[in-house]
MILUMTI-717985 format. One record per atom (N, C-alpha, C): residue in three letters; x, y, z. Coordinates in steps of 0.05 Angstrom, whole numbers, padded with zeros to 5 digits, always signed. Example, Ala and Ser with C-alpha at 12.3 -4.5 7.8 and 13.67 -1.06 7.14 Angstrom:
<zapas>
ALA+00264-00114+00156/ALA+00246-00090+00156/ALA+00264-00066+00156/SER+00257-00045+00142/SER+00273-00021+00143/SER+00258+00001+00157/
</zapas>
This chain:
<zapas>
MET+02137+01822+01869/MET+02159+01830+01883/MET+02184+01829+01863/THR+02201+01848+01863/THR+02223+01851+01843/THR+02244+01831+01851/ARG+02258+01822+01830/ARG+02281+01803+01833/ARG+02302+01812+01852/ARG+02308+01839+01853/ARG+02327+01850+01871/ARG+02317+01845+01900/VAL+02294+01851+01907/VAL+02282+01846+01935/VAL+02283+01817+01943/LEU+02275+01798+01926/LEU+02277+01770+01930/LEU+02304+01761+01935/SER+02324+01773+01918/SER+02353+01766+01922/SER+02362+01777+01949/ARG+02355+01801+01957/ARG+02365+01812+01982/ARG+02355+01797+02006/LYS+02328+01789+02005/LYS+02317+01772+02026/LYS+02331+01745+02029/ARG+02337+01735+02008/ARG+02352+01708+02007/ARG+02380+01713+02019/ASP+02393+01734+02010/ASP+02419+01740+02022/ASP+02419+01745+02052/ILE+02398+01758+02061/ILE+02396+01764+02090/ILE+02393+01737+02105/LYS+02376+01722+02095/LYS+02370+01695+02108/LYS+02396+01679+02110/GLN+02410+01678+02085/GLN+02435+01662+02082/GLN+02456+01674+02102/PHE+02459+01700+02103/PHE+02481+01712+02120/PHE+02475+01708+02149/ARG+02450+01710+02159/ARG+02441+01705+02186/ARG+02446+01676+02193/GLN+02439+01657+02174/GLN+02444+01628+02180/GLN+02473+01622+02182/ALA+02488+01635+02163/ALA+02516+01627+02164/ALA+02529+01639+02189/CYS+02521+01663+02199/CYS+02531+01673+02224/CYS+02524+01656+02247/LYS+02501+01645+02246/LYS+02491+01628+02268/LYS+02509+01603+02268/GLU+02513+01591+02244/GLU+02529+01566+02241/GLU+02557+01570+02249/ALA+02567+01595+02245/ALA+02595+01602+02251/ALA+02598+01609+02281/GLY+02575+01609+02296/GLY+02577+01615+02324/GLY+02579+01643+02331/LEU+02572+01663+02313/LEU+02576+01691+02317/LEU+02554+01700+02337/THR+02560+01719+02353/THR+02541+01734+02371/THR+02527+01754+02353/VAL+02507+01767+02364/VAL+02491+01787+02350/VAL+02509+01810+02344/ARG+02526+01819+02361/ARG+02544+01842+02359/ARG+02566+01833+02339/GLU+02575+01810+02339/GLU+02594+01801+02319/GLU+02582+01799+02291/ARG+02556+01791+02290/ARG+02542+01792+02263/ARG+02539+01820+02253/TYR+02534+01838+02270/TYR+02532+01868+02262/TYR+02560+01876+02249/GLU+02581+01870+02264/GLU+02607+01878+02255/GLU+02617+01865+02230/ALA+02610+01838+02228/ALA+02617+01821+02204/ALA+02603+01832+02179/SER+02577+01842+02184/SER+02562+01853+02163/SER+02576+01876+02150/GLU+02586+01895+02166/GLU+02601+01918+02157/GLU+02628+01911+02143/ALA+02642+01891+02157/ALA+02668+01884+02148/ALA+02665+01870+02119/LEU+02645+01853+02117/LEU+02642+01839+02092/LEU+02634+01859+02069/HIS+02617+01877+02076/HIS+02608+01896+02056/HIS+02632+01914+02047/ALA+02650+01920+02066/ALA+02673+01936+02060/ALA+02693+01922+02040/GLU+02695+01895+02048/GLU+02713+01879+02032/GLU+02702+01874+02004/LYS+02676+01870+02003/LYS+02664+01866+01976/LYS+02668+01891+01959/LYS+02664+01915+01972/LYS+02664+01940+01957/LYS+02692+01945+01947/SER+02712+01938+01965/SER+02740+01943+01955/SER+02751+01922+01938/GLY+02735+01900+01933/GLY+02745+01879+01915/GLY+02761+01859+01927/ASN+02765+01859+01955/ASN+02781+01840+01967/ASN+02771+01812+01968/VAL+02743+01811+01967/VAL+02730+01784+01965/VAL+02711+01784+01939/GLN+02705+01763+01929/GLN+02687+01763+01906/GLN+02659+01771+01915/ARG+02644+01784+01896/ARG+02618+01793+01903/ARG+02598+01772+01907/ASP+02599+01751+01891/ASP+02580+01727+01894/ASP+02595+01705+01908/MET+02587+01700+01933/MET+02600+01679+01947/MET+02580+01655+01952/SER+02589+01631+01951/SER+02573+01609+01957/SER+02568+01608+01986/TYR+02550+01592+01995/TYR+02544+01591+02025/TYR+02570+01582+02040/GLY+02582+01562+02026/GLY+02607+01551+02039/GLY+02630+01572+02040/GLU+02632+01587+02021/GLU+02653+01609+02020/GLU+02646+01632+02041/LEU+02619+01637+02042/LEU+02611+01658+02063/LEU+02617+01647+02093/LEU+02610+01621+02097/LEU+02614+01610+02122/LEU+02644+01609+02129/ALA+02662+01602+02110/ALA+02690+01602+02115/ALA+02701+01629+02120/TRP+02689+01650+02106/TRP+02700+01677+02112/TRP+02691+01686+02140/LEU+02666+01679+02148/LEU+02657+01686+02174/LEU+02672+01672+02196/ARG+02681+01648+02191/ARG+02697+01633+02211/ARG+02723+01644+02214/GLN+02735+01652+02191/GLN+02763+01663+02190/GLN+02762+01693+02206/TRP+02740+01707+02201/TRP+02738+01735+02210/TRP+02731+01734+02241/ARG+02717+01714+02249/ARG+02707+01714+02277/ARG+02728+01718+02299/GLY+02724+01738+02316/GLY+02741+01742+02338/GLY+02729+01731+02364/LEU+02741+01731+02385/LEU+02730+01722+02411/LEU+02717+01747+02426/MET+02692+01743+02432/MET+02677+01761+02448/MET+02659+01748+02468/ALA+02663+01752+02492/ALA+02648+01740+02513/ALA+02643+01758+02538/THR+02623+01773+02535/THR+02616+01792+02558/THR+02588+01785+02567/ALA+02585+01780+02593/ALA+02559+01773+02603/ALA+02543+01800+02607/VAL+02518+01800+02602/VAL+02502+01824+02604/VAL+02478+01817+02620/THR+02470+01835+02638/THR+02446+01831+02654/THR+02423+01845+02640/LEU+02403+01829+02634/LEU+02381+01841+02618/LEU+02358+01847+02638/ASP+02353+01873+02643/ASP+02331+01881+02659/ASP+02313+01903+02648/ALA+02314+01904+02622/ALA+02298+01925+02608/ALA+02276+01913+02591/SER+02254+01928+02589/SER+02232+01920+02572/SER+02237+01931+02545/PRO+02227+01918+02525/PRO+02233+01928+02496/PRO+02224+01957+02491/LEU+02201+01965+02502/LEU+02194+01993+02496/LEU+02213+02013+02510/ASN+02221+02007+02536/ASN+02241+02023+02550/ASN+02267+02026+02536/VAL+02276+02003+02525/VAL+02301+02003+02511/VAL+02298+02021+02486/LEU+02278+02018+02471/LEU+02274+02035+02447/LEU+02271+02065+02453/ARG+02255+02071+02474/ARG+02253+02098+02483/ARG+02276+02111+02496/SER+02297+02094+02502/SER+02322+02105+02513/SER+02342+02114+02490/MET+02336+02106+02466/MET+02354+02111+02443/MET+02350+02141+02436/ARG+02368+02158+02446/ARG+02368+02186+02442/ARG+02396+02195+02436/GLY+02400+02214+02419/GLY+02428+02222+02414/GLY+02433+02231+02385/SER+02457+02238+02382/SER+02467+02247+02355/SER+02475+02222+02336/ILE+02465+02225+02311/ILE+02473+02205+02292/ILE+02501+02213+02282/VAL+02520+02195+02288/VAL+02547+02200+02282/VAL+02556+02184+02257/ASP+02542+02164+02248/ASP+02547+02151+02226/ASP+02523+02135+02216/ALA+02520+02134+02189/ALA+02499+02117+02177/ALA+02508+02108+02149/ARG+02506+02082+02144/ARG+02518+02071+02121/ARG+02504+02045+02113/ILE+02510+02036+02089/ILE+02498+02010+02080/ILE+02518+01988+02087/ALA+02509+01966+02096/ALA+02524+01941+02101/ALA+02514+01918+02086/TYR+02526+01895+02089/TYR+02519+01870+02075/TYR+02495+01858+02090/PRO+02476+01848+02075/PRO+02470+01849+02047/PRO+02447+01872+02043/GLU+02456+01895+02036/GLU+02438+01918+02029/GLU+02421+01924+02054/VAL+02434+01927+02079/VAL+02420+01935+02103/VAL+02432+01962+02111/LEU+02416+01976+02127/LEU+02424+02002+02137/LEU+02434+01999+02166/HIS+02456+02009+02171/HIS+02469+02011+02198/HIS+02472+02041+02206/VAL+02460+02046+02229/VAL+02461+02074+02241/VAL+02474+02072+02267/GLU+02493+02092+02273/GLU+02505+02094+02301/GLU+02497+02121+02313/ILE+02487+02119+02337/ILE+02476+02141+02353/ILE+02492+02142+02379/LYS+02503+02167+02382/LYS+02519+02173+02408/LYS+02501+02187+02427/ASP+02495+02173+02450/ASP+02479+02185+02469/ASP+02494+02206+02486/SER+02481+02218+02506/SER+02492+02240+02522/SER+02515+02231+02539/ALA+02518+02205+02544/ALA+02540+02196+02559/ALA+02564+02188+02541/GLY+02560+02193+02513/GLY+02583+02187+02497/GLY+02583+02158+02486/GLU+02562+02143+02495/GLU+02562+02114+02487/GLU+02547+02109+02460/LEU+02554+02089+02446/LEU+02543+02085+02420/LEU+02519+02063+02420/TRP+02498+02070+02407/TRP+02476+02052+02401/TRP+02479+02046+02372/HIS+02472+02019+02364/HIS+02474+02010+02338/HIS+02446+02000+02329/LEU+02436+02015+02307/LEU+02410+02007+02297/LEU+02415+01995+02269/ALA+02406+01971+02263/ALA+02409+01957+02237/ALA+02382+01946+02227/THR+02378+01955+02202/THR+02354+01944+02190/THR+02362+01915+02181/GLN+02341+01899+02178/GLN+02344+01873+02168/GLN+02326+01869+02146/ASP+02301+01857+02151/ASP+02282+01853+02128/ASP+02262+01877+02129/ALA+02273+01899+02118/ALA+02258+01922+02119/ALA+02268+01944+02099/GLU+02250+01963+02092/GLU+02258+01985+02075/GLU+02261+02008+02093/TRP+02276+02028+02084/TRP+02279+02054+02100/TRP+02279+02077+02085/SER+02274+02100+02097/SER+02275+02126+02084/SER+02285+02146+02108/PRO+02301+02165+02099/PRO+02312+02172+02072/PRO+02328+02149+02061/SER+02329+02147+02035/SER+02345+02124+02024/SER+02376+02128+02023/ASP+02385+02154+02025/ASP+02413+02160+02026/ASP+02420+02164+02057/PRO+02435+02143+02067/PRO+02443+02146+02096/PRO+02458+02172+02101/ALA+02472+02183+02084/ALA+02488+02208+02091/ALA+02469+02231+02101/GLU+02443+02229+02093/GLU+02423+02249+02101/GLU+02417+02250+02130/LEU+02425+02228+02144/LEU+02420+02223+02172/LEU+02442+02234+02190/VAL+02466+02234+02180/VAL+02488+02240+02196/VAL+02487+02271+02204/GLY+02492+02275+02230/GLY+02491+02303+02240/GLY+02466+02309+02253/HIS+02445+02295+02249/HIS+02419+02299+02262/HIS+02418+02284+02288/SER+02400+02290+02305/SER+02396+02275+02330/SER+02369+02262+02333/VAL+02369+02239+02344/VAL+02343+02224+02348/VAL+02332+02236+02372/ALA+02307+02248+02369/ALA+02294+02263+02390/ALA+02272+02245+02404/ASP+02262+02226+02387/ASP+02242+02208+02397/ASP+02240+02183+02379/ALA+02233+02161+02388/ALA+02229+02136+02373/ALA+02204+02122+02383/ASP+02189+02114+02363/ASP+02163+02100+02369/ASP+02159+02080+02347/ILE+02139+02060+02355/ILE+02134+02040+02335/ILE+02105+02037+02334/ASN+02095+02034+02309/ASN+02066+02031+02305/ASN+02058+02000+02311/ALA+02042+01997+02331/ALA+02034+01970+02340/ALA+02021+01953+02318/ASP+02007+01967+02300/ASP+01993+01952+02279/ASP+02011+01942+02254/THR+02028+01962+02246/THR+02044+01957+02223/THR+02073+01949+02229/GLY+02083+01955+02253/GLY+02111+01949+02261/GLY+02129+01970+02251/GLU+02120+01993+02238/GLU+02136+02011+02229/GLU+02150+02028+02250/LEU+02177+02031+02248/LEU+02194+02043+02267/LEU+02198+02071+02257/ARG+02191+02092+02274/ARG+02194+02120+02265/ARG+02211+02134+02286/CYS+02235+02143+02276/CYS+02254+02159+02294/CYS+02252+02187+02285/LYS+02240+02204+02303/LYS+02238+02233+02298/LYS+02265+02246+02302/LEU+02274+02262+02283/LEU+02299+02273+02284/LEU+02297+02304+02291/SER+02320+02314+02301/SER+02320+02342+02311/SER+02310+02362+02292/ASP+02313+02359+02266/ASP+02305+02379+02246/ASP+02275+02375+02237/GLY+02261+02357+02250/GLY+02233+02351+02242/GLY+02230+02330+02223/SER+02252+02320+02212/SER+02249+02298+02192/SER+02248+02271+02207/VAL+02244+02250+02194/VAL+02239+02224+02206/VAL+02256+02201+02191/LEU+02268+02185+02207/LEU+02280+02161+02198/LEU+02258+02140+02198/ASP+02247+02129+02178/ASP+02226+02111+02177/ASP+02235+02084+02168/VAL+02230+02062+02184/VAL+02236+02036+02178/VAL+02211+02018+02174/LYS+02205+02010+02150/LYS+02179+01996+02144/LYS+02188+01968+02139/PRO+02174+01948+02156/PRO+02177+01919+02151/PRO+02170+01911+02124/ALA+02186+01893+02114/ALA+02179+01880+02088/ALA+02155+01860+02092/ASP+02143+01854+02070/ASP+02122+01836+02073/ASP+02131+01808+02083/ARG+02116+01797+02101/ARG+02123+01772+02112/ARG+02115+01750+02092/GLU+02136+01731+02088/GLU+02133+01711+02067/GLU+02133+01685+02079/ALA+02147+01679+02101/ALA+02152+01653+02113/ALA+02158+01655+02144/GLU+02153+01635+02158/GLU+02157+01633+02186/GLU+02186+01639+02194/ASP+02204+01631+02176/ASP+02233+01638+02181/ASP+02244+01663+02171/ASP+02225+01681+02164/ASP+02236+01708+02155/ASP+02252+01719+02178/PRO+02272+01735+02170/PRO+02291+01750+02191/PRO+02275+01770+02204/PRO+02283+01782+02226/PRO+02273+01804+02238/PRO+02273+01829+02220/ASN+02257+01849+02226/ASN+02256+01874+02210/ASN+02278+01893+02216/TRP+02284+01892+02244/TRP+02307+01910+02250/TRP+02317+01903+02276/GLU+02341+01910+02285/GLU+02352+01904+02311/GLU+02366+01929+02322/LEU+02365+01930+02348/LEU+02380+01954+02363/LEU+02397+01942+02383/ILE+02424+01949+02381/ILE+02442+01942+02401/ILE+02449+01965+02419/THR+02444+01962+02447/THR+02450+01983+02465/THR+02478+01985+02474/PRO+02489+02006+02484/PRO+02517+02007+02493/PRO+02522+01985+02516/GLY+02502+01979+02531/GLY+02506+01958+02552/GLY+02504+01930+02543/GLY+02500+01926+02517/GLY+02501+01899+02506/GLY+02475+01885+02503/VAL+02452+01901+02505/VAL+02425+01890+02503/VAL+02420+01890+02472/VAL+02410+01867+02460/VAL+02398+01870+02433/VAL+02368+01868+02432/LEU+02355+01885+02418/LEU+02327+01884+02416/LEU+02322+01879+02387/GLU+02307+01859+02381/GLU+02299+01850+02353/GLU+02270+01854+02351/PHE+02261+01865+02329/PHE+02233+01868+02322/PHE+02225+01854+02297/GLY+02203+01838+02297/GLY+02193+01824+02274/GLY+02206+01796+02269/PRO+02196+01782+02252/PRO+02176+01788+02233/PRO+02148+01789+02246/GLY+02129+01804+02235/GLY+02103+01808+02249/GLY+02108+01827+02272/VAL+02088+01828+02290/VAL+02091+01846+02313/VAL+02101+01828+02335/ARG+02127+01825+02336/ARG+02141+01807+02354/ARG+02168+01818+02364/TRP+02172+01819+02389/TRP+02198+01828+02401/TRP+02214+01805+02410/GLN+02239+01808+02409/GLN+02257+01790+02423/GLN+02280+01808+02436/ILE+02284+01801+02461/ILE+02306+01816+02473/ILE+02326+01797+02485/GLY+02352+01804+02483/GLY+02372+01785+02494/GLY+02398+01800+02496/SER+02419+01784+02498/SER+02446+01795+02499/SER+02459+01796+02472/ALA+02472+01820+02466/ALA+02486+01822+02441/ALA+02510+01805+02438/ASN+02519+01795+02462/ASN+02542+01779+02462/ASN+02536+01749+02464/SER+02510+01743+02463/SER+02502+01714+02462/SER+02503+01704+02434/ARG+02501+01679+02431/ARG+02501+01667+02403/ARG+02474+01677+02388/ALA+02477+01679+02362/ALA+02453+01689+02348/ALA+02430+01672+02353/SER+02406+01685+02352/SER+02380+01671+02360/SER+02373+01649+02342/SER+02354+01633+02350/SER+02346+01610+02334/SER+02333+01618+02309/ARG+02323+01646+02307/ARG+02314+01657+02281/ARG+02339+01665+02266/ALA+02347+01648+02249/ALA+02374+01653+02232/ALA+02382+01681+02230/
</zapas>
C-alpha cells in the first residue's frame, strides 16, 4: 500500500475521532470537512495540523445544530430513494469525495466517501448528470450509481485493515437520516443531527 493511501487513512481516522471528541454531529462533520478543506486550500490554516490543533479548529468552528429526526427507513430503501441531478461534486478533507444530489422536490442529498476510492477521479465529470439508479454489491460493498448518460459513479471500499477502520461511505438524506456503509458489509443508520457514531 502506498504511503499516500496510508496517510489518507490515518487522516480520515484522526479527523473522525477529533469530530467525535469535539461533539460534532454527522452533518456537522460533513460541513466541517468541506470548510477545513477550503481553509487549507486558501492557506488560512496550516496544511499539517497536529491532533490538538485540529481539535481546537473543530471546536472553534462548531455551530449549534439540534434537530430531532424520526428514523423509519431501511438502509436499502434510503439508498434507492437517492435520485436526482448532481449539482455539485468536490474533494473535501482529507481527500474524500462529496457529492450533492438535488431530488425532484428540490431537496439535497449528500454523499461522502470515507475509506474508499472512487471513479471517475475528477469530480467535475459528475456535475450536470442525474443519478438514475443506485445499487450495492452485497459481496464487495461496491456502490454503483448509474448516471443519466450511461456512465457510473463507482465507490470501491478500501481494504480493511483494522476493527476501527472508518466507514467506506455515508449518505445524508434531506430529512436528516444518515446511512453509513462499512467497513465490511455492515450498515448503520441514524440521525445526521446526532453525535458522531462510536466508530470514530
